[in-house]
N, C-alpha and C positions, 0 to 999 in steps of 0.2 A: 779544229778552228781556234786560232789564237784569240785570247781575250784582250780587250782594250786595256792598255796600261793605265794604272791608277792615276798618274799625273795628267794624262790626256783627258780622262773621264772627268777629273776634278775641274780642269780648265773649261771643259765644255759646259759643265753644270754651272760654273761661275758666270760664263758668258750668257747662258740662258737666263739666269736670274737677273743679271745686269740688264738684259734686254727687256724683260718683262717689267721690272721696276722702272727702267728708264722711259719706256714708251708710255707706261701708265702715268708717270709724273708729267711727261710732256703734254699728254692729253688733258689731264685734270688741272694742270696749271694754266690752261687757256692758250697754249701755244698754237693750237689749231682751232679753226672755227667749226661749229657744228655742220656736218655734211661734207667737210673738206676731205678730199682723198689723200691718203697717207702714202708717201713715197718711201719705199724701202731704202734706196741709196741715200736719200737725204737723212733719214733717221739713223742709218748706220754710221754716217759721217758725224752726226751730232753726238752720238753715244760712243764713238771710237771703237766700234766692233764690226764684225762682218755681217753681211746680209742674212746669212742662214739663221742665226738666233733671232734676228729681228723678224724674219718671216714667221718663225714659230711663235714669237711673242704676240704678233698681230692675231694669229689664229687663236691663241689662248684668250686674249682680251676680247675677241669676238664672242667666245664662249661665256665670258664673264658678263657680257651685255654692254660693254663699253664701246664697241665698234659694230658697224654693220658691214655685211658682205656686199660688194658691188657686183651685180650680175655679170658685168663684162670682165670682172677680175679685180682683185685687190680689196682694200678695206677703206671705209670712211668713218669719220667720227660721228657717233650716234647723237641725234638730237633728243633731249629729254624734255618732258613737260613738267610743270609744277606737280601735277598729279603723280608722275613717275617718281619724283623726289619724295613726296608724301608716302607713296606705297613702299618705297625702299626703306624709309625710316620705320614704317609700320611692320614691315617684314623682319627687320632687325629686332624689333621689340618682341615679335612672336617667337623668333628663334632663340633670342637670349632668355626669354621667359621660359621656354621649354628646357633650355640648358639648366637654368636655375632650379626648376622643378625636379628634373631628373637628378641633379646633384644632391638635392635634399632627400629625395626618395632613396637614392643609392648610398648616400652618406659620403662624407669626406674624411680622409685619413687625418689624424691629428697634425701631421707635418704640413699638410696643405692648408688646414684651417689656421695654423700658426703663421704660414706665409701670407695668407690674406690679412691676418691681424697686424702683422708687421707693416704690410703695405698701407693699410688703412691708417695706422698710426703716423706713418710718414706723410700721407696725404693730409691728415689733420693739421700737421705742422705747416705744410705749404699753404693751406687755405687760411690758416690763422695769421699769416704774415700781413703786415699793413700794405696798403695799396702801393706805396712808393718803393717797396722792396719785394713785391710779389714776383715770383718767377713763373711766368707763363709757360716757358719751355719745360720746366720741371713738372708742372701740373699735367701738361699734355702727355708727357712720357709716362707718368704714373697712372694717369687715367687710361691710357692705352694698355698698360700692363694689367690693370684691374680687369678690363674687358677681355683681354687675352686669357687671363686666368679663369674668368667666368666661363668662357666658351669651352675651355678644356676640362672644367670641373665635372661635367656630366659624363666624362669618359666615353664619349661618342665621337669618333673621328668623322662620321658623316655629318652630324650637326655642327661640329666645329668647322668643318670645311665650308658648309653653307653660310655660316655666320661670317667667316672670313671673306667669302665671295661677295656678299652684299656690302660689307664694310669697305671693300676695295673701291666701291663707288664713293668717292670722298664726301659727297654731300649726305651720305648715310652713316658716315663715321661718327662715333660718339663725341668727338671733339670738333665736328665739322664747322660749327658756326661761332665757336668761342673767339676766334681771332677778330671777328667783326665787332665783338662787344667789349673787348678788353678795356676800352677807355670809358665805358659807361659807369655812372655812379653806383649802380646796383650789381655790378659784375661779380664782385666777391660774394655778395649775398646770394646770388644764384648758384655759385659754386658750393656754398655752405649747404644749400638745399640738396644739391646733387650728391654731396658727400654724405649727408644724412641718409639718402636713399641707398648709397653703396653699403653703408653699415647695416641698414635694415635688411637688405637682400642677404648678406652673409649671415646675419643673425638668424633669419628664417631658415637658411640652409643648415646652419648648425643645429637648430632645434628640430630639424627634419619636417618642417612645415612646407610641404611641396607647393600647394596651391597658393599660399601666401607669398612664397619666394617668386613664383611665376608672375603673380599680379604686381608685385613690387618692381620686378625687372621690366615688365611691360610699361608700367607707369613711368619708370625712369627713362625709357626710350622716348616717351612722349615729350620730354623736355626739349629734345632736338626738334620736334614738330613746332613747339612754341617758339623756339629760337628761329626757326625758318620763317615763321609768320612775321616775326619782328624784323628780321633782316630784309625781307622782301618789301617792307614798307618804306625803306630808305635806300636810294641808289648808292649813297656813299658807303653803306654797309655791304651792299652787294659786291662792290669793287674789292672788298677785303676777302671775299670767298671766291677765288679764281674758278673753282669747279662749277659755279653757277653760270659761267659763261656758256656752258653747254645746254643750259635750260632756256627753252623758247616759250614765250607766252602762249 
């Protein structure tokens, strides 16, 4: 039996990834209403790809919990409650806390600790910037990089995969509600608090203090819960977090 040519396999993988990322972005950006049935042909045209990878993407996103299966066939956008959002944030905290504890117990190689140190130094510089020159995009990128490194630090593909799955629900993402608060007077102050927690988590991991690292990581995730409560109090803030369009009262 002939194996699939590398070029064809690479193109198929690329199309599959494009489909998953594209459909997820469309849903989380509020392009579809909660409960709305998703059309494979329409999505395929929007993304500029064939229906086959779109079909596979819909099945994957149903497994991630973003879509519901329609009994008669097809998929619809899932409706989330505020309690669902809170639970997703809490779950991320539990999983990241576990990753931090295991990283501390198992130990990190000097090269990985050095990488964390370099990243934290870069984030310190970003957070120290005055409000009129602060780079929101740079902070979001580095914050995502920190959390990606943290999930991989425990050397558990299973835990890393579950953390990635829950953070794919944009309202559970570490940076989910920052966009809504960027113009607030205390915005940079809140980032300074978060950055202090980042450094404390890595410090505990370096000192092999597993339970402390876990507690710090879980406390860090609760910042997102506080941010959620703040955003939900003001409809103008909600408009800046498109993913909340999927949340029903």
